[in-house]
C-alpha positions in Angstrom: 4.4 5.4 -21.3 3.7 8.4 -19.0 2.9 7.5 -15.4 -0.8 7.7 -14.4 -0.2 10.2 -11.5 -3.1 9.1 -9.1 -1.9 5.5 -9.4 1.8 6.3 -9.1 1.4 8.4 -6.0 -0.2 5.3 -4.2 2.6 3.0 -5.5 5.3 5.5 -4.2 3.5 5.6 -0.9 3.4 1.7 -0.8 7.2 1.4 -0.8 7.4 3.5 2.4 4.3 1.9 3.9 5.6 -1.7 3.6 8.9 -0.7 5.2 7.5 1.4 8.0 8.2 0.5 11.6 4.4 0.2 12.3 3.7 -2.2 9.5 6.7 -4.4 9.9 6.2 -4.7 13.7 2.5 -5.6 13.3 3.3 -8.2 10.6 6.1 -9.8 12.7 3.8 -9.9 15.8 1.0 -11.6 13.8 3.4 -14.2 12.3 4.6 -15.0 15.7 1.1 -15.3 17.1 0.1 -18.0 14.5 3.5 -19.8 14.7 4.8 -18.7 11.3 8.5 -18.2 10.4 9.3 -14.5 11.0 10.6 -14.2 7.4 7.4 -15.8 5.9 7.2 -19.0 3.9 9.7 -19.8 1.1 8.2 -19.9 -2.4 9.7 -20.5 -5.8 9.7 -17.8 -8.5 7.5 -20.0 -10.7 4.9 -20.6 -8.0 4.9 -16.9 -7.2 4.3 -16.0 -10.8 1.3 -18.4 -10.9 -0.1 -16.7 -7.9 0.3 -13.3 -9.5 -1.3 -14.3 -12.8 -4.3 -16.0 -11.2 -4.6 -13.6 -8.3 -4.7 -16.6 -6.0 -5.5 -16.3 -2.4 -3.3 -18.0 0.2 -6.3 -20.4 0.8 -5.7 -21.8 -2.7 -1.9 -22.1 -2.5 0.1 -25.3 -1.8 1.2 -23.8 1.5 -2.4 -23.3 2.9 -2.2 -26.5 4.9 0.6 -24.9 7.0 -1.9 -22.5 8.5 -5.1 -23.6 10.1 -8.4 -22.2 8.6 -9.0 -20.5 12.0 -5.7 -18.8 11.8 -6.2 -17.8 8.2 -9.4 -16.1 9.2 -7.6 -14.4 12.1 -4.9 -13.1 9.7 -7.5 -11.7 7.3 -9.3 -9.8 10.1 -6.0 -8.6 11.6 -4.6 -7.4 8.3 -7.7 -5.4 7.6 -7.1 -3.5 10.8 -3.3 -3.2 10.2 -3.8 -1.7 6.7 -6.6 0.6 7.8 -4.4 3.7 7.3 -3.4 2.6 3.8 -5.2 5.0 1.4 -6.9 2.3 -0.8 -8.9 -0.7 0.1 -10.5 -3.2 -2.3 -10.4 -7.0 -2.8 -7.2 -7.0 -4.8 -5.4 -4.7 -2.3 -6.4 -7.0 0.5 -5.2 -10.0 -1.5 -1.8 -8.4 -2.2 -1.3 -7.6 1.5 -2.3 -11.1 2.5 0.3 -12.7 0.1 2.9 -10.3 1.4 2.2 -11.4 4.9 2.6 -15.1 4.1 5.6 -14.8 1.6 7.3 -11.6 2.7 7.3 -10.3 -0.9 5.8 -7.1 -2.1 3.9 -8.2 -5.3 4.2 -4.9 -7.1 2.4 -6.1 -10.2 -0.6 -7.1 -8.1 -0.6 -3.7 -6.4 -0.2 -1.9 -9.7 -3.4 -3.6 -11.0 -5.2 -3.2 -7.7 -4.7 0.6 -7.6 -5.2 1.3 -11.3 -8.8 2.4 -10.9 -9.0 2.8 -7.2 -6.3 5.2 -6.1 -6.6 8.8 -5.1 -10.0 8.6 -6.8 -12.6 5.8 -7.0 -15.4 5.4 -9.5 -18.5 3.8 -8.0 -21.9 3.5 -9.7 -23.9 5.0 -6.8 -27.3 3.4 -7.4 -26.0 -0.2 -8.0 -23.7 0.1 -5.0 -26.7 0.6 -2.8 -28.6 -2.4 -4.2 -25.7 -4.7 -3.7 -27.0 -4.9 -0.1 -30.2 -6.9 -0.3 -32.9 -5.8 2.1 -33.6 -9.5 2.7 -30.2 -9.9 4.4 -30.3 -9.6 8.2 -28.7 -6.4 9.5 -29.0 -4.9 6.0 -28.6 -1.3 7.3 -25.8 -2.1 9.6 -23.9 -3.7 6.7 -24.5 -0.7 4.5 -23.6 1.8 7.1 -20.3 -0.1 7.9 -19.5 -0.2 4.1 -20.2 3.6 3.8 -18.1 4.3 6.9 -15.2 2.4 5.5 -15.5 4.0 2.1 -15.7 7.6 3.4 -12.7 7.0 5.6 -10.7 6.5 2.4 -12.6 9.0 0.2 -14.2 11.7 2.4 -15.2 13.8 -0.6 -17.7 12.5 -3.2 -18.4 13.9 -6.7 -21.7 12.7 -8.3 -21.7 12.8 -12.1 -24.7 12.7 -14.4 -24.6 10.1 -17.2 -25.1 13.1 -19.6 -21.9 14.7 -18.6 -19.0 14.8 -21.0 -15.3 14.6 -20.1 -15.0 18.4 -20.7 -18.0 19.0 -18.4 -16.4 17.1 -15.6 -13.0 18.7 -16.0 -14.5 22.2 -16.1 -16.7 21.5 -13.1 -13.8 20.3 -11.0 -11.7 23.2 -12.1 -14.5 25.7 -11.2 -15.1 24.3 -7.7 -11.5 23.2 -6.8 -11.4 25.8 -4.0 -14.2 23.9 -2.3 -12.4 20.6 -2.7 -9.4 22.3 -1.0 -11.5 23.7 1.8 -13.3 20.4 2.5 -10.1 18.5 2.1 -8.6 20.4 5.0 -11.6 19.7 7.1 -11.3 15.9 6.6 -7.5 15.7 6.3 -5.9 12.6 7.8 -2.3 11.7 8.6 -1.7 9.6 5.5 0.9 11.5 3.6 0.1 10.4 0.0 1.4 12.9 -2.4 4.3 13.9 -0.2 6.2 10.9 -1.2 8.7 11.7 -3.9 9.5 9.1 -6.6 13.1 7.8 -6.4 14.8 6.0 -9.3 15.8 2.4 -8.8 19.4 3.1 -8.1 18.7 5.7 -5.3 16.2 3.3 -3.7 18.7 0.4 -3.8 21.5 2.5 -2.5 19.5 3.9 0.4 18.3 0.4 1.3 21.9 -0.8 1.4 22.9 2.1 3.6 20.0 1.5 5.9 20.6 -2.2 6.2 24.2 -1.5 7.2 23.5 1.5 9.5 25.2 -0.2 12.5 28.6 0.0 10.7 30.8 3.0 10.9 30.2 5.7 8.2 33.7 4.9 6.8 32.8 1.2 6.4 29.5 2.0 4.7 31.4 4.3 2.3 33.8 1.4 1.5 30.8 -0.9 1.0 29.2 1.6 -1.4 32.5 1.9 -3.4 32.8 -1.9 -3.7 29.2 -2.2 -4.8 28.7 0.8 -7.1 32.1 2.2 -7.9 34.0 5.2 -6.6 32.1 7.6 -8.9 28.9 6.9 -7.0 30.3 6.9 -3.5 28.8 9.5 -1.1 30.8 11.4 1.4 30.5 10.3 5.1 28.3 13.3 6.0 25.8 12.5 3.4 25.6 8.8 4.5 24.5 10.1 7.9 21.8 12.2 6.3 20.4 9.3 4.3 20.2 7.2 7.5 18.4 10.0 9.3 16.0 10.4 6.4 15.3 6.7 6.2 14.6 6.5 9.9 12.2 9.4 9.7 10.5 8.0 6.6 9.8 4.6 8.3 8.3 6.3 11.3 6.2 8.9 9.5 4.2 6.5 7.3 
């Protein structure tokens, strides 16, 4: 099945985001702050699969008693700040990041579902969104303004669509005014480099990870390790190994 490009761009970005120096440093600091193992809690594949299928929060897992309720709240608030520069935010994205924090596993299937409809674009029923905030609730306007501020940080451009519009109407409208999207996009541009992340096949990603994990070894030793792991026909020359290490270092700092 052909990739859904708006979703795939976010998933490609996710790989680099999780491995970035910024994210890893913040996660390790937060784990240390609440007395967690630096590598997260151990979980069986079966239990992990149950969590994925039911979209279970850490609060409902068998390990929840290892972290006080107060610290669980602290983690949720801290993770919201840590992932502020991730381009998508919804309940499922928050849950997937939370479970990564506790178990040190990137639950790709959860992320795939979380960014299927919310990715580079987001469909929101504009009228019902407003009425989700009851006027009877204290600080109604502050809550609504905070929500809008969070939303427009992720999606600075909004397109309002009439219920009478057809798919062709929307496509033609966007094509007609795309120059305005580009102009406004420059005005509200941020540093999140979604779209600049190229998709790598599984072998290249695995090979680059192996090279990065063993970057302290000599280039010759790394080349021998690659030969032992993948065979001589896929062994890179020494110079190219150095380029991969430089590329991986830059990638982790740029996200």
